[in-house]
TORKOL-4160 file (C-alpha; in steps of 0.2 Angstrom, whole numbers, padded with zeros to 4 digits, m for minus):
223
<pt num="1" X="0000" Y="0001" Z="0001"/>
<pt num="2" X="0008" Y="0016" Z="m0003"/>
<pt num="3" X="0008" Y="0030" Z="0008"/>
<pt num="4" X="0002" Y="0048" Z="0000"/>
<pt num="5" X="0002" Y="0065" Z="0006"/>
<pt num="6" X="m0008" Y="0079" Z="0002"/>
<pt num="7" X="0000" Y="0097" Z="0008"/>
<pt num="8" X="m0020" Y="0105" Z="0005"/>
<pt num="9" X="m0037" Y="0095" Z="0008"/>
<pt num="10" X="m0046" Y="0085" Z="m0002"/>
<pt num="11" X="m0064" Y="0086" Z="m0008"/>
<pt num="12" X="m0073" Y="0069" Z="m0005"/>
<pt num="13" X="m0075" Y="0067" Z="m0021"/>
<pt num="14" X="m0054" Y="0066" Z="m0025"/>
<pt num="15" X="m0051" Y="0058" Z="m0010"/>
<pt num="16" X="m0062" Y="0042" Z="m0014"/>
<pt num="17" X="m0053" Y="0042" Z="m0030"/>
<pt num="18" X="m0038" Y="0037" Z="m0019"/>
<pt num="19" X="m0044" Y="0025" Z="m0007"/>
<pt num="20" X="m0054" Y="0016" Z="m0019"/>
<pt num="21" X="m0037" Y="0014" Z="m0027"/>
<pt num="22" X="m0028" Y="0009" Z="m0012"/>
<pt num="23" X="m0017" Y="0025" Z="m0003"/>
<pt num="24" X="m0016" Y="0027" Z="0014"/>
<pt num="25" X="m0018" Y="0046" Z="0012"/>
<pt num="26" X="m0013" Y="0058" Z="0024"/>
<pt num="27" X="m0020" Y="0076" Z="0020"/>
<pt num="28" X="m0012" Y="0093" Z="0028"/>
<pt num="29" X="m0013" Y="0114" Z="0023"/>
<pt num="30" X="0004" Y="0119" Z="0022"/>
<pt num="31" X="m0006" Y="0137" Z="0016"/>
<pt num="32" X="m0024" Y="0144" Z="0023"/>
<pt num="33" X="m0030" Y="0162" Z="0014"/>
<pt num="34" X="m0039" Y="0174" Z="0019"/>
<pt num="35" X="m0050" Y="0189" Z="0013"/>
<pt num="36" X="m0044" Y="0206" Z="0014"/>
<pt num="37" X="m0055" Y="0225" Z="0011"/>
<pt num="38" X="m0055" Y="0229" Z="m0003"/>
<pt num="39" X="m0064" Y="0245" Z="m0015"/>
<pt num="40" X="m0068" Y="0242" Z="m0029"/>
<pt num="41" X="m0061" Y="0260" Z="m0037"/>
<pt num="42" X="m0054" Y="0262" Z="m0053"/>
<pt num="43" X="m0058" Y="0249" Z="m0060"/>
<pt num="44" X="m0052" Y="0247" Z="m0082"/>
<pt num="45" X="m0062" Y="0239" Z="m0097"/>
<pt num="46" X="m0058" Y="0221" Z="m0092"/>
<pt num="47" X="m0055" Y="0209" Z="m0078"/>
<pt num="48" X="m0042" Y="0197" Z="m0074"/>
<pt num="49" X="m0040" Y="0183" Z="m0063"/>
<pt num="50" X="m0027" Y="0170" Z="m0059"/>
<pt num="51" X="m0035" Y="0158" Z="m0043"/>
<pt num="52" X="m0053" Y="0154" Z="m0039"/>
<pt num="53" X="m0046" Y="0161" Z="m0022"/>
<pt num="54" X="m0048" Y="0180" Z="m0030"/>
<pt num="55" X="m0065" Y="0177" Z="m0037"/>
<pt num="56" X="m0071" Y="0171" Z="m0023"/>
<pt num="57" X="m0066" Y="0187" Z="m0012"/>
<pt num="58" X="m0071" Y="0197" Z="m0025"/>
<pt num="59" X="m0090" Y="0189" Z="m0023"/>
<pt num="60" X="m0090" Y="0194" Z="m0004"/>
<pt num="61" X="m0085" Y="0212" Z="m0011"/>
<pt num="62" X="m0104" Y="0221" Z="m0008"/>
<pt num="63" X="m0101" Y="0229" Z="m0024"/>
<pt num="64" X="m0099" Y="0214" Z="m0031"/>
<pt num="65" X="m0113" Y="0211" Z="m0046"/>
<pt num="66" X="m0108" Y="0233" Z="m0051"/>
<pt num="67" X="m0094" Y="0223" Z="m0060"/>
<pt num="68" X="m0105" Y="0207" Z="m0072"/>
<pt num="69" X="m0104" Y="0218" Z="m0087"/>
<pt num="70" X="m0084" Y="0218" Z="m0089"/>
<pt num="71" X="m0076" Y="0206" Z="m0099"/>
<pt num="72" X="m0070" Y="0195" Z="m0089"/>
<pt num="73" X="m0047" Y="0185" Z="m0092"/>
<pt num="74" X="m0043" Y="0171" Z="m0081"/>
<pt num="75" X="m0032" Y="0158" Z="m0078"/>
<pt num="76" X="m0040" Y="0139" Z="m0073"/>
<pt num="77" X="m0054" Y="0131" Z="m0078"/>
<pt num="78" X="m0062" Y="0128" Z="m0061"/>
<pt num="79" X="m0058" Y="0152" Z="m0060"/>
<pt num="80" X="m0070" Y="0152" Z="m0073"/>
<pt num="81" X="m0082" Y="0143" Z="m0071"/>
<pt num="82" X="m0086" Y="0153" Z="m0053"/>
<pt num="83" X="m0085" Y="0166" Z="m0065"/>
<pt num="84" X="m0099" Y="0159" Z="m0077"/>
<pt num="85" X="m0105" Y="0151" Z="m0065"/>
<pt num="86" X="m0110" Y="0169" Z="m0055"/>
<pt num="87" X="m0117" Y="0176" Z="m0072"/>
<pt num="88" X="m0097" Y="0185" Z="m0077"/>
<pt num="89" X="m0091" Y="0185" Z="m0096"/>
<pt num="90" X="m0076" Y="0177" Z="m0098"/>
<pt num="91" X="m0066" Y="0181" Z="m0116"/>
<pt num="92" X="m0053" Y="0171" Z="m0112"/>
<pt num="93" X="m0045" Y="0159" Z="m0099"/>
<pt num="94" X="m0029" Y="0148" Z="m0101"/>
<pt num="95" X="m0019" Y="0133" Z="m0090"/>
<pt num="96" X="m0008" Y="0145" Z="m0088"/>
<pt num="97" X="m0001" Y="0164" Z="m0082"/>
<pt num="98" X="0010" Y="0165" Z="m0096"/>
<pt num="99" X="0000" Y="0163" Z="m0108"/>
<pt num="100" X="m0013" Y="0174" Z="m0104"/>
<pt num="101" X="0000" Y="0187" Z="m0103"/>
<pt num="102" X="0003" Y="0179" Z="m0122"/>
<pt num="103" X="m0018" Y="0179" Z="m0127"/>
<pt num="104" X="m0023" Y="0199" Z="m0118"/>
<pt num="105" X="m0001" Y="0206" Z="m0126"/>
<pt num="106" X="m0005" Y="0199" Z="m0145"/>
<pt num="107" X="m0026" Y="0205" Z="m0144"/>
<pt num="108" X="m0029" Y="0213" Z="m0131"/>
<pt num="109" X="m0015" Y="0225" Z="m0128"/>
<pt num="110" X="m0023" Y="0241" Z="m0135"/>
<pt num="111" X="m0038" Y="0237" Z="m0118"/>
<pt num="112" X="m0033" Y="0243" Z="m0099"/>
<pt num="113" X="m0035" Y="0230" Z="m0084"/>
<pt num="114" X="m0036" Y="0225" Z="m0069"/>
<pt num="115" X="m0029" Y="0210" Z="m0059"/>
<pt num="116" X="m0036" Y="0203" Z="m0044"/>
<pt num="117" X="m0025" Y="0194" Z="m0035"/>
<pt num="118" X="m0018" Y="0189" Z="m0018"/>
<pt num="119" X="m0003" Y="0194" Z="m0009"/>
<pt num="120" X="0009" Y="0182" Z="m0015"/>
<pt num="121" X="0004" Y="0183" Z="m0034"/>
<pt num="122" X="0018" Y="0179" Z="m0045"/>
<pt num="123" X="0026" Y="0189" Z="m0057"/>
<pt num="124" X="0025" Y="0181" Z="m0071"/>
<pt num="125" X="0009" Y="0192" Z="m0077"/>
<pt num="126" X="0011" Y="0207" Z="m0072"/>
<pt num="127" X="0029" Y="0209" Z="m0078"/>
<pt num="128" X="0022" Y="0203" Z="m0096"/>
<pt num="129" X="0009" Y="0216" Z="m0097"/>
<pt num="130" X="0021" Y="0233" Z="m0093"/>
<pt num="131" X="0036" Y="0225" Z="m0104"/>
<pt num="132" X="0022" Y="0229" Z="m0117"/>
<pt num="133" X="0015" Y="0245" Z="m0112"/>
<pt num="134" X="m0003" Y="0237" Z="m0106"/>
<pt num="135" X="m0012" Y="0251" Z="m0093"/>
<pt num="136" X="m0018" Y="0239" Z="m0079"/>
<pt num="137" X="m0019" Y="0245" Z="m0062"/>
<pt num="138" X="m0022" Y="0229" Z="m0045"/>
<pt num="139" X="m0030" Y="0225" Z="m0032"/>
<pt num="140" X="m0025" Y="0216" Z="m0017"/>
<pt num="141" X="m0041" Y="0206" Z="m0011"/>
<pt num="142" X="m0035" Y="0190" Z="m0002"/>
<pt num="143" X="m0018" Y="0186" Z="0009"/>
<pt num="144" X="m0010" Y="0169" Z="0005"/>
<pt num="145" X="0002" Y="0162" Z="0025"/>
<pt num="146" X="0010" Y="0145" Z="0029"/>
<pt num="147" X="0004" Y="0132" Z="0039"/>
<pt num="148" X="0021" Y="0126" Z="0039"/>
<pt num="149" X="0019" Y="0108" Z="0051"/>
<pt num="150" X="0033" Y="0094" Z="0054"/>
<pt num="151" X="0027" Y="0079" Z="0046"/>
<pt num="152" X="0034" Y="0067" Z="0055"/>
<pt num="153" X="0025" Y="0050" Z="0045"/>
<pt num="154" X="0037" Y="0042" Z="0030"/>
<pt num="155" X="0027" Y="0046" Z="0011"/>
<pt num="156" X="0029" Y="0039" Z="m0002"/>
<pt num="157" X="0023" Y="0052" Z="m0014"/>
<pt num="158" X="0020" Y="0073" Z="m0011"/>
<pt num="159" X="0005" Y="0082" Z="m0016"/>
<pt num="160" X="0008" Y="0100" Z="m0023"/>
<pt num="161" X="m0005" Y="0113" Z="m0027"/>
<pt num="162" X="0006" Y="0131" Z="m0025"/>
<pt num="163" X="0022" Y="0137" Z="m0024"/>
<pt num="164" X="0016" Y="0141" Z="m0007"/>
<pt num="165" X="0013" Y="0125" Z="m0001"/>
<pt num="166" X="0030" Y="0122" Z="m0010"/>
<pt num="167" X="0039" Y="0134" Z="0004"/>
<pt num="168" X="0030" Y="0131" Z="0018"/>
<pt num="169" X="0030" Y="0112" Z="0018"/>
<pt num="170" X="0051" Y="0115" Z="0016"/>
<pt num="171" X="0054" Y="0126" Z="0031"/>
<pt num="172" X="0049" Y="0112" Z="0038"/>
<pt num="173" X="0052" Y="0096" Z="0032"/>
<pt num="174" X="0067" Y="0087" Z="0020"/>
<pt num="175" X="0058" Y="0078" Z="0002"/>
<pt num="176" X="0075" Y="0061" Z="m0001"/>
<pt num="177" X="0066" Y="0048" Z="m0011"/>
<pt num="178" X="0048" Y="0054" Z="m0011"/>
<pt num="179" X="0040" Y="0058" Z="m0031"/>
<pt num="180" X="0031" Y="0075" Z="m0029"/>
<pt num="181" X="0015" Y="0076" Z="m0044"/>
<pt num="182" X="0014" Y="0096" Z="m0045"/>
<pt num="183" X="m0003" Y="0104" Z="m0051"/>
<pt num="184" X="0008" Y="0115" Z="m0065"/>
<pt num="185" X="0024" Y="0122" Z="m0073"/>
<pt num="186" X="0026" Y="0135" Z="m0058"/>
<pt num="187" X="0023" Y="0126" Z="m0043"/>
<pt num="188" X="0036" Y="0113" Z="m0051"/>
<pt num="189" X="0048" Y="0126" Z="m0051"/>
<pt num="190" X="0048" Y="0130" Z="m0035"/>
<pt num="191" X="0054" Y="0112" Z="m0031"/>
<pt num="192" X="0069" Y="0115" Z="m0045"/>
<pt num="193" X="0071" Y="0126" Z="m0037"/>
<pt num="194" X="0077" Y="0117" Z="m0022"/>
<pt num="195" X="0086" Y="0104" Z="m0034"/>
<pt num="196" X="0071" Y="0092" Z="m0033"/>
<pt num="197" X="0071" Y="0085" Z="m0048"/>
<pt num="198" X="0058" Y="0068" Z="m0045"/>
<pt num="199" X="0044" Y="0078" Z="m0051"/>
<pt num="200" X="0027" Y="0072" Z="m0060"/>
<pt num="201" X="0017" Y="0087" Z="m0070"/>
<pt num="202" X="0001" Y="0086" Z="m0070"/>
<pt num="203" X="m0005" Y="0083" Z="m0092"/>
<pt num="204" X="m0019" Y="0101" Z="m0085"/>
<pt num="205" X="m0018" Y="0111" Z="m0068"/>
<pt num="206" X="m0031" Y="0103" Z="m0060"/>
<pt num="207" X="m0033" Y="0093" Z="m0045"/>
<pt num="208" X="m0042" Y="0081" Z="m0052"/>
<pt num="209" X="m0029" Y="0076" Z="m0065"/>
<pt num="210" X="m0012" Y="0078" Z="m0054"/>
<pt num="211" X="m0024" Y="0063" Z="m0042"/>
<pt num="212" X="m0023" Y="0052" Z="m0063"/>
<pt num="213" X="m0006" Y="0055" Z="m0060"/>
<pt num="214" X="m0005" Y="0046" Z="m0045"/>
<pt num="215" X="m0015" Y="0031" Z="m0046"/>
<pt num="216" X="m0006" Y="0031" Z="m0065"/>
<pt num="217" X="0012" Y="0033" Z="m0058"/>
<pt num="218" X="0006" Y="0019" Z="m0043"/>
<pt num="219" X="m0001" Y="0006" Z="m0054"/>
<pt num="220" X="0014" Y="0006" Z="m0065"/>
<pt num="221" X="0026" Y="0004" Z="m0054"/>
<pt num="222" X="0014" Y="m0012" Z="m0042"/>
<pt num="223" X="0012" Y="m0022" Z="m0060"/>
């Protein structure tokens, strides 16, 4: 029986996939997010979201519905689905911020943007917009805090869903021969920067794809 550590709490359906394949699953949240107070001022023509947390934070603002008429650009299928469910018109979505930046720069460079994000947001998208002289501003709507904890059990694999979770895990733990299953390239890069190479990156940046990689890897290994 292979033991797996998830660095975030999984949904019941997600957990069941691993349990059905006889994995011994441990779950610990290595980051936590907290909604910030913010004002909806100086909003530009288009909105940008690179995470579900930013959307969820916006939806807590009493004036969020005033933005529903504005076109939206976002990263992540789940982010798109959340926006669409709440009446927003998503013009373009991609799996990664770099791809979204390229679309905006090539096709929509003359328009203006407001980027809703968190305190640990990556520089890829804003740097690209600056380089291409695209007008935008940023509103910080949530903050991510590291909730590091020491893991005493030995695991065969570790599931990582963000660079912040990697940073949080490595504060109190080391990675030796565990396989690291990553939701995307930026998460894997956080590991590679620590000279960790036993990494498997999901084909699509979703939790379900990470779990499928776990099942596939250990099914092949145990055959």
